[in-house]
KOLLUM-968537 format. One line per field, with one value per residue (C-alpha): x, y, z; residue in three letters; residue number from 1. Coordinates in pm, whole numbers, plus 50000, padded with zeros to 5 digits. Layout:
// residues N
x (X ...)
y (Y ...)
z (Z ...)
type (ALA ...)
seq (NUM ...)
END
This chain:
// residues 416
x (24133 24374 24243 24377 24337 24401 24528 24519 24708 24692 24498 24201 24440 24559 24198 24134 24451 24325 24006 24221 24400 24071 23937 24237 24214 24071 24252 24201 23918 23917 23895 23793 24004 24377 24454 24278 24429 24696 24821 24810 24861 24967 24890 25132 25178 25517 25426 25609 25859 25563 25373 25670 25680 25309 25359 25656 25463 25172 25405 25558 25216 25083 25377 25288 24916 24942 25299 25216 25077 25273 25307 25311 25412 25246 25182 25417 25612 25716 25913 26059 26132 26045 26400 26509 26202 26236 26607 26570 26285 26012 25793 25754 25701 25717 25509 25529 25250 25282 25224 24871 24711 24951 24855 24683 25003 25235 25042 25087 25464 25596 25929 25989 25964 26056 25870 25899 25818 25840 25689 25559 25274 24907 24636 24395 24188 23818 23678 23311 23215 23349 23326 23125 23087 22788 23016 23255 23618 23780 24154 24213 24588 24911 25215 25305 25528 25534 25848 25734 26022 25845 25705 25838 25544 25702 25981 25744 25458 25652 25582 25229 25060 24694 24470 24310 23968 23816 23927 23784 23454 23416 23458 23211 22957 22990 22967 22668 22490 22569 22379 22647 22540 22819 23175 23489 23781 24112 24479 24814 24764 24414 24435 24724 24492 24521 24841 25024 24743 24611 24308 24214 24021 23737 23708 23697 23436 23203 23229 23171 22865 22700 22702 22356 22321 22587 22425 22717 23091 23337 23696 24003 24257 24342 24629 24526 24700 24496 24164 24165 23893 23765 23717 23547 23289 23165 23098 22723 22669 22416 22630 22928 22955 22952 23276 23631 23951 24222 24565 24717 24952 25015 24911 25255 25439 25767 25663 25528 25869 26048 25811 25884 25515 25376 25096 25098 24849 24725 24620 24485 24247 24113 24049 23882 23660 23556 23467 23284 23076 22960 22825 23109 23230 23608 23865 24240 24554 24772 25110 25176 25521 25735 26097 26118 25768 25849 25596 25562 25503 25245 25051 25039 24934 24653 24520 24520 24336 24069 24020 23966 23620 23735 23490 23704 24067 24317 24575 24901 25170 25496 25669 26019 26045 26391 26524 26330 26475 26275 26453 26782 26659 26864 26630 26436 26261 25926 25890 25622 25428 25420 25319 25036 24911 24916 24738 24462 24430 24395 24145 23927 23902 23794 23552 23377 23373 23225 22940 22867 22857 22620 22386 22361 22333 22090 21818 21790 22077 22125 22273 22381 22346 22583 22733 22400 22430 22182 21927 22171 22283 22547 22631 22776 22573 22680 22899 23084 22929 22811 22441 22334 21989 21796 21548 21396 21388 21690 21828 22175 22262 21957 21956 21752 21688 21690 21532 21502 21815 21961 22300 22532 22894 23044 22756 22395 22126 21787 21508 21366)
y (16850 16628 16313 15965 15648 15303 15016 14681 14372 14025 13854 13924 14042 14314 14403 14444 14651 14889 14934 15012 15285 15422 15435 15645 15890 16226 16512 16367 16242 15909 15899 15618 15750 15688 15933 16217 16149 16355 16053 15681 15432 15089 14812 14563 14186 14016 13647 13566 13732 13771 13968 14204 14240 14326 14606 14747 14736 14916 15188 15238 15251 15492 15729 15755 15805 16035 16173 16424 16175 16097 15718 15558 15194 15000 14631 14333 14472 14767 14528 14326 14587 14922 15031 14974 15141 15441 15488 15478 15730 15493 15589 15903 15724 15385 15282 14949 14743 14914 15258 15210 15400 15691 15725 16062 16216 16039 16153 16514 16486 16730 16548 16183 15950 15596 15474 15096 15051 14700 14353 14323 14568 14473 14697 14861 15044 14957 14938 15036 14990 14809 15002 14810 14499 14322 14099 14225 14114 14089 14045 13844 13788 13878 13682 13315 13071 12815 12810 12660 12652 12844 13125 13476 13584 13532 13765 14044 13991 13874 13590 13494 13729 13757 14058 14099 13938 14260 14451 14188 14158 14535 14556 14270 14444 14776 14612 14399 14711 14869 14590 14334 13974 13775 13794 13661 13602 13668 13683 13554 13222 13230 12893 13009 13256 13259 13060 13368 13501 13185 13151 12963 13006 12792 13011 13324 13177 13097 13453 13607 13388 13521 13877 13991 14023 13769 13531 13353 13325 13226 13137 13198 12933 12682 12436 12070 12043 12339 12152 12029 11872 12206 12325 12002 12055 12364 12194 12157 12516 12694 13008 12820 12858 12506 12558 12525 12600 12359 12441 12110 12254 11905 11541 11381 11321 11363 11705 11802 11720 11927 12215 12181 12132 11992 11780 11427 11280 10991 11236 11485 11237 11130 11490 11589 11281 11363 11722 11608 11365 11667 11828 12066 12183 12177 12390 12381 12549 12343 12434 12277 12251 12304 12188 11813 11737 11451 11296 10994 11217 11417 11110 10986 11331 11356 11011 11120 11441 11226 11040 11360 11517 11855 12107 12420 12485 12767 12614 12798 12726 12749 13081 13126 13365 13504 13466 13145 12793 12670 12920 12740 12385 12222 11928 11875 12192 12170 12353 12615 12418 12104 12302 12467 12128 11992 12301 12251 11881 11964 12247 12055 11764 11993 12183 11853 11766 12106 12063 11718 11863 12142 11893 11706 12024 12252 12296 12543 12757 13060 13340 13697 13886 14157 14303 14396 14519 14518 14337 14051 13990 13747 13604 13301 13028 12854 12619 12912 12847 13135 13194 13432 13586 13783 14026 14365 14432 14580 14277 14408 14316 14091 13738 13486 13114 12931 12588 12552 12648 12573 12406 12539 12450 12726 12854 12812 13035 13145 13338 13551)
z (69777 69587 69425 69504 69300 69454 69240 69420 69309 69463 69736 69965 70234 70000 69922 70293 70334 70066 70267 70573 70379 70249 70605 70713 70423 70539 70361 70014 69796 69613 69237 69000 68712 68744 68463 68646 68989 69161 69354 69270 69554 69432 69682 69530 69525 69514 69542 69216 68984 68749 69013 69049 68672 68659 68911 68720 68394 68556 68687 68341 68177 68437 68389 68020 68081 68383 68398 68673 68924 69239 69257 69601 69639 69922 69990 69980 69686 69900 70121 69833 69565 69721 69793 69433 69278 69509 69448 69069 69080 68958 69256 69461 69789 69955 70256 70437 70591 70930 70776 70638 70925 70857 70492 70534 70668 70425 70119 70227 70177 69919 69902 69808 70109 70208 70518 70524 70895 71041 71006 71361 71326 71375 71230 71472 71210 71219 70867 70883 70518 70212 69888 69629 69844 69998 70204 70468 70478 70820 70857 71172 71155 70979 70870 70841 71033 70753 70540 70212 69970 69691 69906 69976 70194 70541 70430 70328 70576 70879 71120 71228 71473 71569 71590 71934 71969 72101 71791 71558 71745 71762 71387 71331 71553 71366 71024 71127 71248 70910 70736 70655 70716 70555 70684 70519 70756 70585 70669 70554 70734 70883 71058 71275 71450 71828 71876 72004 72226 72391 72167 71850 71527 71662 71973 71759 71526 71817 71947 71604 71548 71863 71726 71627 71250 71157 70911 70746 70805 70537 70616 70405 70315 70589 70619 70661 70999 71126 71108 71467 71682 71812 71454 71350 71624 71434 71104 71161 71277 71049 71021 70877 70500 70359 70172 70300 70116 70231 70089 69977 69710 69567 69604 69557 69885 69699 69573 69915 70060 69794 69870 70243 70315 70642 70492 70348 70104 70322 70592 70339 70179 70519 70614 70287 70289 70646 70551 70238 70443 70643 70327 70250 69912 69913 69736 69732 69601 69369 69221 68882 68726 69036 68985 69035 68904 68665 68429 68660 68961 68768 68660 69018 69141 68887 68984 69346 69259 69096 69425 69628 69679 69544 69400 69356 69276 69256 69026 68974 68720 68912 68868 68999 69292 69362 69718 69785 69822 69521 69298 69375 69308 69036 68989 68671 68560 68384 68054 68019 67758 67972 68280 68085 67965 68320 68447 68190 68279 68646 68613 68368 68615 68898 68673 68600 68971 69050 68803 68941 69293 69185 69019 69349 69559 69376 69640 69925 69796 70020 69812 69890 69562 69446 69130 68972 68613 68324 68545 68609 68966 69085 69422 69598 69762 70082 69876 69715 69377 69163 69110 68835 68866 68607 68763 68686 69060 69235 69420 69501 69862 69899 70035 69838 69868 69535 69494 69119 68929 68590 68639 68370 68304 68518 68731 68837 68690 68818 68649 68932)
type (MET LYS LYS VAL TYR PHE LYS THR PHE GLY CYS ARG THR ASN GLN PHE ASP THR GLN VAL MET LEU SER ASN LEU HIS GLN PHE ILE THR CYS ASN ASP GLU THR ALA SER ASP ILE VAL VAL ILE ASN SER CYS THR VAL THR ASN GLY ALA ASP SER SER VAL ARG GLN TYR ILE SER SER LEU LYS ARG ARG ASN PRO ASN ALA LYS ILE ILE LEU ALA GLY CYS GLY ALA HIS ALA LYS GLY ASP MET LEU TRP LYS ASP GLY SER VAL PHE GLY VAL MET GLY HIS SER GLU LYS SER ASN ILE ASP LYS LEU LEU GLN ASN GLU LYS PRO PHE TYR GLU ILE GLY ASP LEU LYS HIS ILE ASP THR THR VAL VAL GLU ASN PHE VAL GLY LYS SER ARG ALA PHE ILE LYS ILE GLN GLU GLY CYS ASP PHE ASP CYS SER TYR CYS ILE ILE PRO GLN VAL ARG GLY ARG ALA ARG SER HIS PRO GLU ASP THR ILE LEU ASN GLN ILE ASN ILE LEU ALA SER ASN GLY TYR GLY GLU PHE VAL LEU THR GLY THR ASN VAL GLY SER TYR GLY LYS ASP ILE GLY SER SER LEU ALA THR LEU LEU LYS LYS ILE SER SER THR ARG GLY VAL ARG ARG ILE ARG ILE GLY SER LEU GLU PRO ILE GLN ILE ASP ASP SER PHE LYS GLU LEU LEU LYS GLU PRO TRP MET ALA LYS HIS LEU HIS ILE ALA LEU GLN HIS THR SER ASP GLU MET LEU SER ILE MET ASN ARG ARG ASN LYS PHE ASN GLU ASP ILE LYS LEU LEU ASN PHE LEU SER GLU HIS GLY TYR ALA LEU GLY THR ASP PHE ILE VAL GLY HIS PRO GLY GLU SER GLU ALA ILE TRP LYS GLU ALA LEU GLN ARG VAL GLU SER LEU PRO LEU THR HIS ILE HIS ALA PHE THR TYR SER LYS ARG ASP ASN THR PRO SER ALA LEU ILE LYS GLN GLN CYS VAL SER GLY ASP ILE ALA LYS THR ARG HIS ASN GLU LEU THR SER ARG ILE LYS ALA LYS ASN LYS GLU PHE ARG GLN LYS ASN CYS LYS ASN LEU GLU VAL LEU LEU GLU ASN GLY GLN ASN ASN ILE TYR LYS GLY PHE ASP GLN TYR TYR ASN THR LEU GLU VAL TYR SER GLN GLU ASP LEU ASN GLY ASN TRP ILE VAL ALA ASP ILE VAL GLU VAL GLN ASP ASP LYS ASN ARG LEU GLN PHE)
seq (1 2 3 4 5 6 7 8 9 10 11 12 13 14 15 16 17 18 19 20 21 22 23 24 25 26 27 28 29 30 31 32 33 34 35 36 37 38 39 40 41 42 43 44 45 46 47 48 49 50 51 52 53 54 55 56 57 58 59 60 61 62 63 64 65 66 67 68 69 70 71 72 73 74 75 76 77 78 79 80 81 82 83 84 85 86 87 88 89 90 91 92 93 94 95 96 97 98 99 100 101 102 103 104 105 106 107 108 109 110 111 112 113 114 115 116 117 118 119 120 121 122 123 124 125 126 127 128 129 130 131 132 133 134 135 136 137 138 139 140 141 142 143 144 145 146 147 148 149 150 151 152 153 154 155 156 157 158 159 160 161 162 163 164 165 166 167 168 169 170 171 172 173 174 175 176 177 178 179 180 181 182 183 184 185 186 187 188 189 190 191 192 193 194 195 196 197 198 199 200 201 202 203 204 205 206 207 208 209 210 211 212 213 214 215 216 217 218 219 220 221 222 223 224 225 226 227 228 229 230 231 232 233 234 235 236 237 238 239 240 241 242 243 244 245 246 247 248 249 250 251 252 253 254 255 256 257 258 259 260 261 262 263 264 265 266 267 268 269 270 271 272 273 274 275 276 277 278 279 280 281 282 283 284 285 286 287 288 289 290 291 292 293 294 295 296 297 298 299 300 301 302 303 304 305 306 307 308 309 310 311 312 313 314 315 316 317 318 319 320 321 322 323 324 325 326 327 328 329 330 331 332 333 334 335 336 337 338 339 340 341 342 343 344 345 346 347 348 349 350 351 352 353 354 355 356 357 358 359 360 361 362 363 364 365 366 367 368 369 370 371 372 373 374 375 376 377 378 379 380 381 382 383 384 385 386 387 388 389 390 391 392 393 394 395 396 397 398 399 400 401 402 403 404 405 406 407 408 409 410 411 412 413 414 415 416)
END
């Protein structure tokens, strides 16, 4: 049987999509060595021009290291750059999002192929195991109806559409019976779940929680306007991970307007304070250096960040993405050096806030351990903070409750 290697770029949704392809692979065997593989499937990201560049660089490097491998381009990059890469011979095949369940057939092609499919597809594959993971990732929806000026994702993932509840619950049930207790709900825009099928994220969460074996549910990134009253009613449920990632993107109303965002700071701070009062750790996305971000705007934004009860952050230095409105903005551009300085200012503030939060919340930490190596195991507590445990016992996949931990700069540590 021919050997296949999977290279995954980008987000959790892409990680899940790779598992979908693995689940549909029957006539091939997977390989952990890209240089020894007959076929390499690249599950690509295209969120920025830099992401496209990373994929192209990987393809060039792979061709030098394994010139005989057939390279298959999948993922978001297939929809953005697949046609060009296929026509110039950089890849043997291109497969769109809707073709993941057909991977076994597509990889049997002896001639180059281009099967881009459509952007209305919803996966029906049930993933029964996650390779190398103690947690299970469940994709509950596809696509996004937001039109943020910097973002290409609606063009390469399509508009928002929900997976059927029955399909999701069936998968949860199978995974729970296979020993998974923690579930991470992912998607392009998770909070939009249910709008197209007469349901809601809160309704789905309640149904998932009633499945035997479900111990904790984490939720991917949510938009502020998606935290409605029905969701707020779930905040005290014991199965809810006490961490929410609310995508603010910025704290300046002027920048939010330029970015074509739907949130405003005055509402954001009310929401985050409310969630914090309910004991939640809070993360956010933040784009630094977007065109129009003057020094005065940045200073105001940083002061506002200081006033928010944030504990985690995914900070991104703006990277131009062709074919988006932001790429055409002629307002003041921010130099790379200034953007890097602002990025460092922002992340250092949140790092300090995170340590302060961990010092106040260092008891009764419920942790699912994974990634055991050299007697050191790591996992996330309910607040999505890392706990590192040293033990001569095999603790991989075990739940522990930690009450006495050493709070370090970037993690908590426990001598088991």
